[in-house]
C-alpha positions in Angstrom: -23.4 39.6 70.6 -24.6 38.6 67.1 -27.4 40.3 65.1 -30.0 37.9 67.0 -28.8 39.0 70.5 -26.8 35.6 71.0 -23.5 36.0 72.8 -20.6 35.8 70.3 -17.8 33.4 70.9 -14.4 34.8 70.8 -11.1 34.6 72.5 -8.9 37.2 74.3 -5.4 37.9 73.7 -2.9 38.8 76.3 -2.3 42.4 75.6 -4.5 45.1 77.0 -7.5 46.5 75.2 -9.6 49.6 75.9 -9.5 50.4 79.7 -7.3 47.7 80.6 -9.6 44.9 79.4 -8.3 42.0 77.0 -9.2 42.8 73.4 -11.2 40.1 71.6 -9.8 38.2 68.9 -12.5 36.9 66.6 -12.6 34.2 64.1 -12.6 34.9 60.3 -11.8 33.2 56.9 -9.6 34.6 54.2 -10.1 33.9 50.4 -6.9 34.3 48.4 -7.8 34.8 44.6 -5.5 34.8 41.7 -5.7 38.1 39.8 -3.4 36.9 37.1 -6.2 34.7 35.6 -8.4 37.8 34.9 -11.5 35.7 35.6 -15.0 37.1 35.3 -16.3 38.5 38.6 -19.1 35.7 38.8 -16.5 33.3 38.2 -14.5 34.4 41.2 -17.4 34.6 43.4 -18.1 30.9 42.6 -14.6 30.0 43.0 -14.5 31.7 46.4 -17.7 30.0 47.4 -16.3 26.7 46.5 -13.2 27.3 48.6 -15.1 28.6 51.6 -17.4 25.6 51.8 -14.8 23.1 50.9 -12.7 23.9 54.2 -15.7 22.4 56.0 -16.3 19.4 53.5 -12.8 18.4 53.8 -13.2 17.8 57.4 -16.4 15.7 57.3 -18.4 12.6 55.9 -22.0 11.7 55.3 -23.5 10.9 58.7 -26.6 8.4 59.1 -29.1 7.4 56.7 -28.5 5.3 53.4 -29.3 8.2 51.3 -26.8 10.6 53.2 -29.3 13.0 54.4 -26.9 14.4 56.8 -23.2 15.6 56.9 -21.2 15.7 60.0 -17.8 17.7 60.1 -15.4 18.3 63.1 -14.7 22.0 63.9 -12.2 23.8 65.6 -13.1 26.2 68.5 -12.4 29.1 66.1 -14.6 27.5 63.5 -17.4 27.0 65.9 -17.0 30.6 67.0 -17.2 31.7 63.2 -20.3 29.6 62.5 -22.1 31.0 65.5 -20.8 34.6 64.9 -20.5 37.2 62.0 -19.1 34.8 59.2 -16.2 37.5 58.9 -14.7 36.8 55.3 -11.9 38.9 53.6 -11.0 38.5 50.2 -7.3 39.1 49.0 -5.2 38.4 46.0 -2.2 37.0 44.7 -0.7 37.4 41.1 0.4 33.9 40.3 0.0 30.0 41.0 3.3 29.9 42.6 2.3 32.7 45.2 -1.0 31.0 45.9 0.9 27.6 46.6 3.2 29.6 48.9 0.4 31.0 50.8 -1.2 27.5 51.1 2.0 26.0 52.3 2.3 28.6 54.8 -1.2 28.3 56.1 -0.6 24.3 56.4 2.7 24.8 58.2 0.9 27.1 60.8 -1.9 24.4 61.1 -4.8 26.5 59.6 -7.6 24.8 58.0 -7.4 25.5 54.2 -8.7 24.5 51.0 -7.1 25.2 47.4 -9.7 25.1 44.6 -8.7 23.6 41.2 -11.3 24.7 38.5 -12.0 22.0 36.0 -11.6 24.6 32.9 -14.8 23.7 31.6 -16.1 27.6 31.1 -12.8 29.3 31.3 -9.1 28.4 30.9 -9.4 26.5 27.7 -10.2 23.1 29.3 -7.2 23.0 31.4 -7.6 22.4 35.2 -6.4 25.5 36.9 -5.8 26.5 40.6 -8.0 29.6 41.1 -8.1 30.4 44.8 -7.7 29.4 48.3 -9.5 29.6 51.5 -7.8 29.8 54.9 -9.8 29.4 58.0 -12.2 30.0 59.7 -9.3 30.3 62.3 -8.5 33.2 64.7 -8.0 36.5 63.2 -4.5 36.8 64.5 -3.4 33.4 63.2 -4.9 33.9 59.7 -3.4 37.5 59.7 0.2 36.2 60.4 -0.2 34.2 56.9 -2.1 36.7 54.7 -1.9 40.1 56.5 0.6 41.5 53.9 -1.7 40.5 50.8 -3.6 43.3 49.1 -7.5 43.3 49.2 -9.1 42.0 46.2 
């Protein structure tokens, strides 16, 4: 159940959990941040927020009304569970653009929703567009962990 008493969506895996029950596998999102850029903390937070939201915006379009008051997007079952649950989010790091690209490629190869953020460079990076971070998921935790599980926490 979530904090409002609503049953949380989760899925069960085949292994036995406590007392022989199947253990739940929740949905989560992982933000992969480049540490080599030495971004200010506020910049990292903004970039991570951009990535988190972009995963959804990339899956949708304005829906209805000439002024675009609504935006509709498609979700996977894991995305729907995440939106109805705890919004679990974990921040990890890499130390280069090449490492960020490698993780993004692995996420795409695994069929996971992901979004890479390229900062315009107006406040940092000397005006040079720069890849700063990546969001993977929301997706089932075990699937995200298969791609990001070895990365250090930020």
